[in-house]
C-alpha positions in Angstrom: 58.7 30.3 24.5 62.5 30.8 25.0 64.1 34.0 26.2 67.4 34.5 24.5 69.8 37.1 26.0 72.8 37.9 23.7 75.7 40.1 24.8 73.5 42.3 26.9 75.2 45.2 28.6 73.5 47.9 30.7 75.1 51.0 32.3 73.3 53.2 34.7 74.0 57.0 34.6 76.8 56.7 31.9 79.3 59.6 31.7 78.7 60.7 35.3 80.6 60.1 38.5 77.9 57.5 39.5 78.3 55.4 36.3 77.6 51.7 37.2 77.8 48.8 34.8 74.9 46.7 36.0 75.2 44.1 33.2 78.4 43.3 31.3 78.1 41.2 28.1 75.6 38.7 29.5 74.5 35.9 27.2 72.1 33.1 28.2 68.9 31.4 27.3 65.9 30.5 29.4 64.4 27.3 27.8 60.7 26.2 27.8 59.6 24.4 30.9 62.7 25.2 33.1 62.7 26.3 36.7 65.7 28.6 36.9 67.1 30.3 40.0 68.9 33.6 39.7 71.2 34.3 42.6 73.8 36.9 43.4 74.8 39.4 46.0 73.0 42.8 46.2 74.2 44.9 43.2 75.1 41.8 41.1 72.8 42.7 38.3 69.9 40.3 39.0 67.0 42.8 39.0 68.4 44.5 36.0 68.6 41.2 34.1 65.1 40.1 34.8 63.7 43.7 33.9 65.0 43.0 30.4 63.2 39.7 30.2 59.7 41.2 29.7 61.0 44.5 28.2 60.4 46.6 31.3 63.9 47.7 30.3 64.9 47.6 26.7 68.4 46.7 25.5 70.9 49.5 24.9 73.7 47.2 24.0 73.0 43.6 22.9 69.7 41.8 22.3 66.8 40.1 24.1 64.6 37.8 22.1 61.3 36.4 23.4 60.1 33.6 21.2 62.5 35.0 18.5 61.1 38.5 18.7 63.7 41.1 19.4 62.3 43.4 22.1 64.7 46.1 21.3 63.5 46.6 17.7 62.0 50.0 17.0 58.2 50.1 16.8 58.1 46.7 18.4 54.8 46.3 20.2 55.5 45.2 23.8 52.0 43.9 24.6 52.7 40.4 23.2 56.1 40.4 25.1 54.5 41.1 28.4 51.7 38.7 27.7 54.2 35.9 27.3 56.6 36.9 30.1 54.9 37.9 33.4 57.1 39.8 36.0 56.2 39.8 39.7 58.1 42.4 41.6 59.4 42.1 45.2 56.5 42.9 47.5 54.0 42.9 44.7 51.1 43.5 47.2 52.2 47.2 47.3 50.9 47.5 43.7 47.3 46.5 44.5 44.9 49.3 43.8 41.4 48.2 42.9 38.3 48.1 45.1 38.0 44.3 45.0 40.1 41.3 44.4 38.2 40.4 41.3 38.8 43.9 39.7 42.5 43.8 40.5 43.1 40.4 39.0 41.0 41.4 36.0 43.0 44.5 35.2 45.6 42.8 33.0 43.1 40.8 30.9 40.8 43.8 30.4 43.8 45.7 28.9 44.0 42.9 26.4 40.6 43.7 25.3 39.1 40.3 26.0 35.4 39.8 26.2 33.8 40.0 29.8 33.1 36.2 30.0 36.7 35.4 29.0 38.0 37.9 31.7 35.8 36.3 34.4 37.1 32.9 33.4 40.7 34.1 33.6 40.1 35.6 37.0 38.6 32.5 38.4 41.4 30.3 37.0 44.2 32.5 38.2 42.7 32.8 41.7 42.2 29.1 41.9 45.8 28.5 40.8 47.1 30.5 43.7 44.7 29.1 46.2 42.2 32.0 46.6 38.7 31.0 47.1 35.8 32.6 45.1 34.3 34.1 48.2 37.3 36.5 48.3 36.6 37.9 44.9 34.2 40.6 46.2 36.4 41.7 49.1 38.9 44.5 49.1 42.4 43.3 48.7 43.4 45.6 51.5 41.3 43.6 54.0 43.3 40.5 53.3 46.4 39.1 55.1 49.9 39.8 53.8 50.1 36.3 52.3 46.7 36.6 50.6 47.6 40.1 49.1 50.7 38.6 47.6 48.6 35.8 46.1 46.2 38.3 44.6 49.1 40.2 43.0 50.5 36.9 41.5 47.1 35.9 40.3 46.9 39.3 38.4 50.0 38.3 36.5 48.9 34.7 36.0 45.6 36.0 34.5 47.6 37.2 31.5 48.5 33.5 30.9 52.2 34.0 30.5 54.4 31.2 29.2 57.1 32.4 31.6 56.7 33.7 35.1 59.6 35.8 36.6 59.5 36.4 40.3 61.8 38.7 42.2 62.2 37.6 45.9 58.6 36.4 46.1 58.8 35.2 49.7 60.5 38.2 51.1 59.0 39.4 54.4 56.8 36.3 54.9 56.8 34.1 58.0 58.1 30.5 57.6 54.7 29.0 57.0 53.8 31.7 54.4 57.1 31.2 52.7 56.6 27.4 52.4 53.0 27.8 51.1 54.1 30.3 48.5 57.0 28.3 47.3 54.9 25.2 47.0 52.4 27.3 45.1 55.2 28.4 42.7 56.3 24.9 42.2 52.7 23.9 41.3 52.6 26.8 38.8 55.8 25.3 37.2 54.5 21.8 37.2 51.3 23.0 35.4 53.6 23.8 32.4 54.8 27.4 33.1 58.6 28.3 32.8 59.6 29.8 36.1 62.6 32.2 36.8 63.0 32.7 40.5 65.3 35.5 41.9 66.3 34.6 45.5 68.8 35.3 48.2 68.0 31.9 49.8 70.4 29.1 48.8 68.1 26.6 50.5 65.0 27.7 48.4 66.7 27.5 45.1 68.5 24.2 46.1 65.1 22.6 46.8 63.1 23.9 43.7 65.4 24.9 40.8 66.8 22.7 38.3 69.4 25.3 37.0 71.1 28.2 38.7 72.4 31.4 37.1 74.8 33.1 39.5 75.4 36.8 38.8 78.5 38.6 40.1 79.4 42.2 39.2 77.2 42.2 36.2 78.4 39.0 34.7 77.3 35.3 34.8 79.7 33.6 37.1 78.1 30.2 36.9 75.3 28.7 34.9 74.7 25.1 35.8 72.5 22.7 37.8 72.5 23.3 41.6 74.7 20.3 42.3 77.5 21.8 40.1 77.1 25.3 41.4 77.2 24.4 45.1 80.5 22.5 44.6 82.1 26.0 44.4 81.5 27.0 48.0 84.7 29.0 48.3 84.0 31.0 45.1 80.4 31.6 46.2 81.5 33.0 49.5 83.9 35.3 47.9 80.9 36.6 46.0 79.1 37.3 49.2 76.9 34.2 48.9 76.9 30.8 50.6 75.8 27.1 50.1 72.7 25.6 51.5 72.7 24.6 55.1 72.9 20.9 54.3 75.9 21.4 52.1 77.6 23.4 54.9 76.9 20.6 57.4 78.4 18.1 55.0 81.5 20.2 54.7 81.9 20.4 58.5 81.4 16.6 58.8 83.9 15.9 56.1 86.5 18.1 58.0 85.8 15.9 61.0 86.6 12.8 59.0 83.2 11.6 57.9 83.2 10.1 54.4 80.6 12.0 52.6 80.2 12.4 48.8 80.5 15.9 47.3 77.6 17.8 45.8 75.0 17.2 48.6 72.7 20.1 49.0 69.2 18.7 49.8 67.9 17.5 53.2 66.8 14.1 52.1 70.2 13.4 50.3 72.1 14.7 53.4 70.2 12.5 55.8 70.8 9.4 53.5 74.5 10.1 53.1 75.1 10.5 56.9 73.2 7.4 57.7 75.1 5.5 55.1 78.4 6.8 56.5 77.3 5.6 59.9 76.5 2.2 58.5 72.8 2.6 59.0 71.8 3.1 55.3 69.1 0.4 55.5 67.2 2.6 58.0 66.7 5.5 55.4 
């Protein structure tokens, strides 16, 4: 179900000395099946943008349509919108509150008025999707590890069966192993047919997993293109307080030293292949 954003503008505290234009005439569409990365420096408008995607914030100027439904229309029910677009906040484990994992994951489906057997099925499916075993369902979520708590929180959103999953810095605060596990999990969710919108400060993460990047800068869309195209603009990204993936940076340095490497390299395997080829050892890749 596509999300269409048309000329969206949002101003915090208008008419005061603290007035801030968080979004400035933003237009874009998230298409079914995409894995979209949203990047930008702190204060660029990323969080405000995604809050409009599931009507957590409703448009003051402009329009947001989910499956053709304008979320800003008066008397528009938001239940269907939030069923279709699930939003996972940064540090979602802080929002856990129920006595058991099962009850926490079941909270959303219960609010949809589903029968008990359907709720139980959704809880099992969502927990399996995030790699939580059934023996954890009866445990308190507060007894679990940090990574497991985050999975419980994500399972609670997946239990609503959204067509689009929006995640705001989902791996923040995790150790390297936990980061990798959760990113692989998110990739699996995408491969199962869910559209994914990933907000991240990590250029390496979005380079690995995303097929399209939306770069926000001062409330506007600076770039909207595949990663290969976006990361060609290293100097502009640095002016925005961002950077390029480590592989792209390495290739830049090697080019400065005279190595003949193609532009647009930003993934580890491509970097390795290009360097070996430049050294005349391409057959060993």
